[in-house]
N, C-alpha and C positions, 0 to 999 in steps of 0.2 A: 805528882800528876795522877789523876784518876780518869775514869772513862767518860767524865763530863767536861774534861779540859780539852779545849780546841786543839792544843798541841798534840794530843794523843792521836789525832787523825791527820796530822800533817805529813805522814808518810804515804798517803794515798795519792798516787800520781794519775795523770790522764794524758791521753794522746792529743787532746784538744785544749784543755786548760793548762797552759804552760807552767804555771806556778804551783800546780796541785789543786785538787778539787776544794778542799776545805781551807787551804790558805786563802783562796779567793772568796769562799763562802763560809766563813767561820761560824756565823750565826745559825747555820743549817746543820750543824753536827747532830747526830742522834742524841736523844735524851735517854739516859740510862738510869733506871730506878735503883734505889738503895738495896732492894731485894731481887734485882736482876739475877744475881748469883746467891742462891740460898745455901747457907752452910748446913742447914738441917736436911738438905737434899729432897725437899718435898715437891719441888718442880724444877724443870730444866731451864736453861737460859733461852728466853724467847724474844725475838725481834719482830715487832709489828711494823709493817710498811704501808704507809698511806699513799696518797697520790700526789697532790701538789698544793702549794699555797696559792692564795688569791690576792691580787692587788686591785683594789677598787679605788677609783679616783686618784690614780697616780699619773702625773703628767710625764711627757718625754723628757722634760728638764730634770725631773726627779729620779728617773730610772730608765734604763735601756732594755727593760725586761721584754718588750715587744719585739726585739731584734735579737735572735739567738746568737748570731755571729758576734755582736757587740757584748752580749751578756756573758759569753764564755771566753771571748778572746780580746775584747776591747781594752785599750790601755787608758787609764785615767778617765774612766767613764763612770757615771753614777749608777750604782747597783741597787742597794737597799736603803731607801730613805730612813732617817732616824725615827720618824713617826711610825714606820712599819716594822721595826725590829721585833716587836712582840709577835707580829703576825707570822714571821718566818721561823721563829724558835719552835722547837719540837716538843716543848712542854705544853700540851693542849688541854685546856680546861673547859671548853664549851660543849654544848649539848650533843653535838655530833659524836664526839668520842666518849662522852659520859655513858652512852649506850654500851660501848665496848668495856669500859671500866666496871660497869654494873655487872656484866657477865663474868668477868674474871674474878671480881670480889665474891660473887655468889658461889661460883664453882669452888673457890678456895674454902669458903666458909662451910659448904656442904661436905667438904673432905676434912673438916676439923683443922684447917690451916689458918693460923693468924696472918692477917694481911695488913701491910701498912696502908693499903688502899690506893686506888687509881693507878697512876703510872709507876708506882714504886716497885712493882713486881716484874716489870719487863722493860724492854727498850723500845723506842718508837722514833721513826723519822719519816718524812715525806720523800717519795722516790725521785720525782723530777725536781731538779734544782732551780729551774726557771719557773717563776710563778705564772699562773694563769691570769687572764684579765678578768674584768668584772662580770663577764658573761657566764663564768663557771663552766665553759666548754673548752677545755684545754686540748689542743691538738698538737702533741709533741712532734717535732721534726727529727731528722736523723741525728743532729747534734745533741738534742735532749736525750734521745735514746742511748746514744753511745756513752755520754758522760754519766748518765744515771746507771747504766750497766757496769761501767768501770768502777764507780764508787761502791755499789753494793757488792760486787764480786770481792773487792778488797776488804770491805767491812765484814763480810761473812768469813773470810779466811784469815782475818787479822790476828796476829799473834806477836805481841810486842814483848820481847824478853826482858825489858827494863823500863822503868824501875819496878821492883817488887813483882815481877812476872805478871804484869797487867795484861789481860787478854779480853777480847770481846766475843770471839767466836760463838755465835748462837747455835744451840742445838736444833732450834726450830725457828723457821721464818714463815710468818703468815702475812700475806698481802691482803690489805683491806681495799683492794681495787683490782678488778679483773684486767683493766687496761694496763696497769703497771706490771702485773704478773705476766701478761702476754708479751710486753715489751722486754722484760728481763729474759724471758724464754727466748725471744728473738735474738737478743744480744748473745746469750750463751750458745745458741745454735750457730750464729754467724761466726763466732770465734772458736767454735768446736770445743767448748767447755762443757763437760758433762753436767746435765741438769738433774739435780737430786730431788726427785719427786717425793721421796720419803721424808725429806727434811724441809722442802719449800712448797707451800700450799697457798690457797687463796679462798677468799669469800668476797662478796660484793662490798662496795663502799657503804658505810653506815648512813651517809647522807642521801643515798638512794632509798628513801624511806619505804617505798612499796616493795622493792626487792629485798631490802633488809628485813622488813617485817614478815615477808612471805617465806623466805628461806635463808637469808643471809645470817641473821642472828643465830638460828639453830645450827647452821653449818659451822659458824665460828665456835659456838659452845661445844659441839661434838668434837671439833678438832682439838680444842684445848683439853677436854676431858681425856681424850685418847692419847695425845702426844705431849702435852705439857705437864700434867699432873703425874707424879710418880707413885 
């Protein structure tokens, strides 16, 4: 078992999803790169957190994603159509996240660090488990916020003693979404869980091209230079 096996995440429970978050949504486990943990110690373990996936042209017969109660609690309901499995997997290769990979690769190179490239140097997943619709304007409800908060809290603190002392515990978490960051902060406050501002940070989503080009890219680059590179 390794950090990209869905069974690695099957211990993450939820007050809402009775069978466990990733037992219900195994395709949405974080994608963990081969160099997430660097034996040469040149960078720490970093988890990047996006916002949500998008289902375009998906009918109610194919998925109940428009109904949060059914999405998280429904029995024998259609969740992720087979033709959309690549959409929800967290290995992202399209231009939105290429902007992020280009920055991480450049910063590594400028510090004389060999990179496997792209997502191989960190872990990534989208915060909200329920996909947005085709409008790209996802408005999470309370169920979305609670399940997402429960999942990330466990991912951050995860320490599996077996086999082979596999752990995920990131040293650094950077949200690529102010909305997701705020909702995680809300979840932590609501449950009186200390929010570690020295470990958990954010910038805007790279798809918000104006904000990303104005300040988001620079913010992200500054964060990884200061907190990721050793």
